[in-house]
C-alpha positions in Angstrom: -57.5 7.6 -12.1 -54.5 8.1 -14.4 -54.9 8.7 -18.1 -55.7 5.7 -20.3 -52.8 4.0 -22.1 -53.2 3.8 -25.9 -52.9 0.0 -26.0 -55.7 -0.4 -23.4 -58.4 1.4 -25.4 -60.6 -0.5 -27.8 -64.0 -0.1 -29.4 -66.6 -0.5 -26.7 -64.3 0.4 -23.8 -65.9 2.4 -21.0 -64.1 5.7 -20.3 -64.5 9.0 -18.5 -63.9 12.2 -20.5 -64.2 15.9 -20.0 -65.6 16.8 -16.6 -65.8 13.1 -15.5 -68.6 12.3 -17.9 -69.1 8.6 -18.8 -68.7 7.4 -22.4 -67.7 4.5 -24.5 -65.1 4.3 -27.4 -67.3 4.5 -30.5 -64.4 4.4 -33.1 -60.7 4.6 -33.0 -57.5 5.2 -35.0 -54.7 3.8 -32.9 -52.0 4.8 -35.4 -53.1 8.5 -34.9 -54.0 8.2 -31.2 -57.5 9.4 -32.0 -60.8 8.3 -30.6 -64.5 9.1 -31.0 -66.5 8.9 -27.8 -70.2 8.1 -27.4 -71.8 9.7 -24.3 -73.5 7.1 -22.2 -76.3 9.4 -21.0 -77.3 10.8 -24.4 -76.2 7.9 -26.6 -74.8 10.5 -29.0 -71.2 10.9 -30.4 -69.5 13.7 -28.5 -69.1 16.8 -30.7 -67.1 20.0 -30.5 -68.5 23.6 -30.5 -68.7 23.5 -34.3 -70.8 20.3 -34.5 -68.0 18.1 -35.7 -67.1 14.8 -34.0 -64.6 15.7 -31.3 -61.3 14.0 -31.5 -59.9 12.7 -28.2 -56.4 11.5 -27.4 -55.7 8.6 -25.1 -54.4 11.1 -22.5 -57.8 12.8 -22.5 -59.5 9.7 -21.3 -59.6 7.6 -18.1 -60.3 3.8 -18.6 -63.0 2.5 -16.4 -63.3 -1.0 -15.0 -65.0 -3.2 -17.6 -67.9 -5.5 -16.6 -67.0 -9.2 -16.5 -69.6 -11.7 -17.8 -67.6 -14.6 -16.4 -65.2 -14.9 -13.4 -61.7 -15.9 -14.4 -60.9 -19.7 -14.1 -57.9 -18.9 -12.0 -58.8 -16.2 -9.5 -56.5 -13.2 -9.5 -54.7 -14.2 -12.7 -54.6 -12.4 -16.0 -54.5 -14.0 -19.3 -52.8 -13.4 -22.7 -54.1 -14.7 -26.0 -52.6 -14.6 -29.5 -54.3 -14.4 -32.9 -51.6 -15.3 -35.4 -52.2 -14.1 -39.0 -50.1 -15.2 -42.0 -50.0 -16.3 -45.6 -51.0 -19.7 -47.0 -47.4 -20.9 -46.8 -47.2 -19.9 -43.1 -50.4 -21.8 -42.3 -49.4 -24.9 -44.2 -46.2 -25.2 -42.3 -48.1 -24.9 -39.0 -50.8 -27.4 -40.0 -48.1 -29.9 -41.0 -46.3 -29.3 -37.7 -49.5 -29.9 -35.6 -50.4 -33.0 -37.5 -53.7 -34.9 -37.7 -56.4 -34.2 -35.1 -56.7 -36.7 -32.2 -60.1 -38.1 -31.7 -59.3 -40.5 -28.8 -58.2 -38.1 -26.0 -59.3 -34.6 -25.1 -56.6 -32.0 -25.6 -56.2 -28.2 -25.7 -56.4 -27.6 -28.6 -57.9 -30.6 -30.3 -57.0 -29.4 -33.8 -56.1 -26.2 -35.7 -57.7 -24.6 -38.7 -56.7 -21.7 -41.0 -59.6 -19.3 -41.8 -59.2 -16.9 -44.8 -59.2 -13.4 -43.3 -61.7 -12.3 -46.0 -64.2 -14.8 -44.6 -63.7 -13.9 -40.9 -67.1 -12.2 -40.7 -70.6 -13.0 -39.6 -73.9 -13.4 -41.4 -76.9 -11.0 -41.3 -78.6 -13.0 -38.5 -75.7 -13.7 -36.2 -75.8 -12.4 -32.7 -73.0 -10.4 -31.1 -70.3 -12.3 -29.2 -71.4 -13.6 -25.8 -69.1 -15.7 -23.7 -72.0 -17.7 -22.3 -74.1 -17.8 -25.6 -74.5 -21.1 -27.4 -76.3 -20.3 -30.6 -74.5 -17.2 -31.7 -74.3 -17.9 -35.5 -76.4 -19.7 -38.1 -75.5 -21.4 -41.4 -75.4 -18.0 -43.2 -72.3 -17.1 -41.2 -69.1 -17.6 -43.3 -67.1 -18.6 -40.2 -69.7 -21.2 -39.3 -69.6 -22.7 -42.7 -65.9 -22.9 -42.8 -65.7 -24.4 -39.3 -68.1 -27.2 -40.2 -66.4 -27.9 -43.4 -63.1 -28.2 -41.5 -64.4 -30.8 -39.0 -64.9 -34.4 -40.1 -67.5 -36.8 -38.8 -65.0 -38.4 -36.4 -64.2 -35.1 -34.7 -67.9 -34.2 -34.4 -68.7 -37.7 -32.9 -65.8 -37.5 -30.5 -66.8 -34.0 -29.3 -70.4 -35.1 -28.7 -69.3 -38.2 -26.8 -67.8 -35.9 -24.2 -71.2 -34.5 -23.3 -74.0 -37.0 -24.0 -76.2 -35.0 -21.6 -76.5 -31.9 -23.8 -76.7 -30.8 -27.4 -73.2 -30.1 -28.7 -72.8 -27.9 -31.8 -70.1 -25.9 -33.6 -69.7 -22.4 -32.2 -67.5 -19.6 -33.7 -66.3 -18.4 -30.3 -63.2 -16.3 -29.6 -62.6 -16.1 -33.4 -65.9 -14.3 -33.6 -64.9 -12.0 -30.9 -61.7 -11.2 -32.8 -63.7 -10.4 -35.9 -65.9 -7.9 -33.9 -62.8 -6.3 -32.3 -60.7 -6.0 -35.4 -63.4 -4.8 -37.8 -63.2 -4.5 -41.6 -59.4 -4.2 -41.6 -59.2 -7.9 -41.0 -61.3 -8.7 -44.2 -58.9 -6.5 -46.3 -56.1 -9.0 -45.8 -56.4 -10.9 -49.0 -54.4 -14.1 -49.3 -53.9 -14.2 -45.5 -55.3 -16.5 -42.9 -56.2 -16.5 -39.2 -54.8 -19.5 -37.3 -57.6 -20.8 -35.1 -57.8 -23.6 -32.6 -60.6 -26.0 -32.0 -61.5 -27.1 -28.5 -64.1 -29.7 -27.6 -66.3 -30.0 -24.4 -64.8 -31.3 -21.2 -65.9 -34.8 -20.4 -68.4 -35.5 -17.6 -65.8 -37.4 -15.5 -63.4 -34.4 -15.6 -66.2 -32.0 -14.7 -67.1 -34.0 -11.7 -63.5 -34.2 -10.5 -63.0 -30.5 -10.6 -63.0 -29.2 -7.0 -63.2 -25.5 -7.7 -66.9 -24.5 -8.0 -66.3 -21.6 -10.5 -64.0 -23.7 -12.7 -66.4 -26.6 -12.6 -69.3 -24.3 -13.7 -67.3 -22.9 -16.6 -66.4 -26.4 -17.8 -70.0 -27.6 -17.5 -72.0 -24.6 -18.6 -69.7 -22.5 -20.8 -67.1 -24.7 -22.5 -69.7 -27.2 -23.5 -69.5 -26.7 -27.3 -67.1 -27.3 -30.2 -65.4 -23.9 -29.9 -63.5 -22.1 -32.6 -61.0 -19.9 -30.9 -57.9 -17.8 -31.5 -54.4 -19.3 -31.8 -53.5 -19.8 -28.2 -54.2 -18.6 -24.7 -52.4 -18.8 -21.3 -52.6 -17.5 -17.8 -49.9 -15.3 -16.3 -47.7 -17.6 -14.3 -44.7 -17.0 -12.0 -41.7 -16.1 -14.2 -43.8 -14.3 -16.8 -42.7 -10.7 -17.1 -45.8 -9.5 -18.8 -49.1 -10.6 -20.5 -47.2 -10.7 -23.7 -44.7 -13.2 -22.2 -47.7 -15.3 -21.1 -49.0 -15.2 -24.7 -45.6 -16.1 -26.2 -45.4 -19.1 -23.8 -48.9 -20.3 -24.6 -48.1 -20.3 -28.3 -45.0 -22.4 -27.7 -46.7 -24.8 -25.2 -49.9 -25.5 -27.0 -48.8 -25.3 -30.7 -45.0 -25.6 -30.5 -44.7 -22.3 -32.4 -42.3 -19.5 -31.7 -42.1 -16.1 -33.3 -38.9 -14.1 -33.2 -38.9 -11.3 -30.5 -38.5 -8.5 -33.1 -41.8 -9.5 -34.7 -43.6 -9.0 -31.3 -42.7 -5.3 -31.0 -45.3 -2.7 -31.7 -43.0 -0.9 -34.1 -42.4 -4.0 -36.2 -46.1 -4.9 -36.2 -47.1 -1.4 -37.3 -44.5 -1.6 -40.1 -46.0 -4.9 -41.3 -49.5 -3.5 -41.2 -48.5 -0.4 -43.2 -46.8 -2.6 -45.8 -49.9 -4.7 -46.3 -52.3 -1.6 -46.4 -54.0 -2.4 -43.1 -52.5 0.3 -40.9 -55.7 0.5 -38.9 -55.7 -3.1 -37.8 -55.4 -3.0 -34.0 -52.2 -4.4 -32.4 -54.2 -5.8 -29.5 -57.6 -5.7 -27.8 -59.2 -6.6 -24.5 -61.6 -9.3 -23.5 -63.1 -7.7 -20.4 -60.6 -6.5 -17.9 -58.8 -9.8 -17.4 -57.6 -10.9 -20.9 -55.4 -9.1 -23.5 -55.3 -10.5 -27.0 -52.2 -9.8 -29.2 -52.8 -9.7 -32.9 -49.6 -11.0 -34.4 -49.2 -10.4 -38.2 -46.4 -12.4 -39.9 -44.7 -10.5 -42.7 -45.1 -12.2 -46.1 -41.3 -12.8 -46.2 -41.2 -14.5 -42.8 -39.8 -18.1 -43.0 -40.1 -21.0 -40.6 -37.6 -23.6 -39.4 -38.0 -26.3 -36.9 -35.6 -26.1 -33.9 -35.8 -28.6 -31.1 -39.3 -29.5 -31.9 -40.6 -25.9 -32.1 -41.5 -24.2 -35.4 -39.8 -20.9 -35.3 -40.8 -17.9 -37.5 -38.2 -15.3 -38.4 -37.7 -12.7 -41.1 -35.1 -13.9 -43.6 -32.5 -11.5 -45.1 -33.0 -10.4 -48.7 -31.1 -8.0 -50.9 -34.3 -6.7 -52.4 -36.6 -4.3 -50.5 -39.8 -5.8 -49.1 -42.6 -5.8 -51.6 -40.4 -5.6 -54.7 -39.9 -8.6 -56.9 -36.2 -9.3 -56.7 -36.3 -11.7 -59.7 -37.3 -8.9 -62.1 -36.4 -5.3 -61.3 -34.8 -3.4 -58.4 -36.3 -0.4 -56.7 -33.9 1.8 -58.7 -35.1 0.3 -62.0 -38.7 0.8 -61.1 -38.1 4.4 -60.1 -36.5 5.1 -63.5 -39.5 3.6 -65.3 -42.3 5.7 -63.6 -42.9 7.5 -67.0 -44.7 4.3 -67.9 -47.4 5.4 -65.5 -47.4 9.1 -66.4 -51.1 9.1 -67.5 -52.2 7.9 -64.0 -52.9 10.2 -61.0 -49.9 11.7 -59.3 -48.5 10.0 -56.2 -47.5 11.6 -52.9 -43.8 12.2 -52.4 -41.7 9.0 -51.9 -44.2 6.6 -53.6 -43.7 4.8 -56.9 -45.8 2.3 -58.9 -44.6 -1.3 -59.2 -46.0 -4.2 -61.1 -46.1 -7.6 -59.5 -45.2 -10.8 -61.3 -48.9 -11.3 -61.9 -49.1 -8.0 -63.6 -51.0 -6.2 -60.9 -49.9 -2.6 -60.0 -49.2 -1.7 -56.4 -47.6 1.2 -54.6 -44.2 1.2 -52.9 -42.6 3.8 -50.6 -38.9 3.8 -51.3 -37.7 5.4 -48.0 -40.1 3.6 -45.6 -39.9 0.3 -47.6 -43.7 -0.1 -47.4 -46.0 -1.6 -50.1 -49.8 -1.5 -50.5 -52.4 -2.1 -53.1 -54.4 0.9 -51.8 -53.8 4.3 -53.4 -51.4 6.1 -50.9 -52.8 9.2 -49.5 -51.0 12.5 -48.6 -49.8 12.9 -45.0 -52.6 13.3 -42.5 -55.3 11.8 -44.7 -57.0 8.5 -43.9 -59.7 6.4 -45.7 -62.8 5.8 -43.6 -66.1 4.0 -44.0 -69.3 5.9 -43.2 -71.3 3.9 -40.6 -74.6 5.3 -41.8 -74.2 4.9 -45.6 -71.4 2.3 -45.8 -69.6 4.5 -48.4 -65.9 5.2 -48.2 -64.6 8.7 -47.7 -61.4 10.6 -46.9 -60.8 12.3 -43.6 -58.0 14.7 -42.3 -58.2 14.8 -38.5 -56.1 17.9 -37.9 -57.8 20.0 -40.6 -61.1 18.4 -39.7 -61.9 18.0 -43.4 -63.7 15.2 -45.1 -64.5 14.4 -48.7 -65.8 11.6 -50.9 -63.7 12.7 -53.8 -60.1 11.5 -54.1 -59.3 14.4 -56.4 -60.0 16.8 -53.6 -57.4 15.0 -51.5 -54.8 15.0 -54.2 -55.1 18.7 -54.8 -53.4 19.3 -51.5 -50.1 17.6 -52.6 
């Protein structure tokens, strides 16, 4: 098989590595094209001759076919999904566009909700995502609590009227899968929200009228709950040039939302992530081998305008650099006032300190036009979280060095 493509690798993906051995992706840093692999036979992380975790590149790996827990509803078709993430203002414009939820006729989606990224996580007793599981989360799950709070009695009654033959409850579904795929980087997006759709069970009449046996089983046995999903999903259709095109089309058809083409590019999405301090947030992930999910992060300065019934998001022009408060000081003025921060730790080349209108200090790279609240690290260093202790540490992949002390990192500047 040919080498794996960077975008096709995700945590949990099955791969073959050195000598045809079978492993799974245990952890990954897409920005660096670096992966840790867990050997299937031993269950241990693959290490080098010195005992350190071995760093693999995507070209070192071969992606294996992933097991499918469900057959696709449209045999032979692939599917594209979108998880749209934006600020409160972005979400309010979408909620106003979608309008009040309909409780008279089943639709896809039935309604939309905005979940704070900081609360897109599960409780201590929640089970892992399972496409056929019904009781995945309990009331200690933040996503479950928010979902129930967002559904009124009329919506719950309508959903349960579709399936009087079974117990219908709220289930964090593909939003839960997104949380597991994206990891802790998602919760670091303060003041940002995930746009989620709510779907209700298919009615008994529609189930009985479905001729395809596989599709009928999915409608009856799987999509039988009040499901909290990602923003949209659509199958690849004739005329679609790619899965991304199918995802774009689904967003426009189901929610009447359009995002400018430049914001769909990997380069632009990586730039937005770096600016918000979540460079490790994946651009996309896979649901089995059939469905690719695109994680679309709207820049804070993106604006929306309704055109021909579609809410279109674009990045407006501004004279000030992104992340700098244009109503107060320019980048040049902030650069000249860095002596005000002379008692604080030295910054890597290109970075300056800036104070927001709320008085909070953040960091800005004058050449790359990136901003972040996290202390910027020298080239090659990344901040990681120990899976055994939960403590944060700093890691340099090329030098294969790690330390818990930020001062050790800064000494190399």
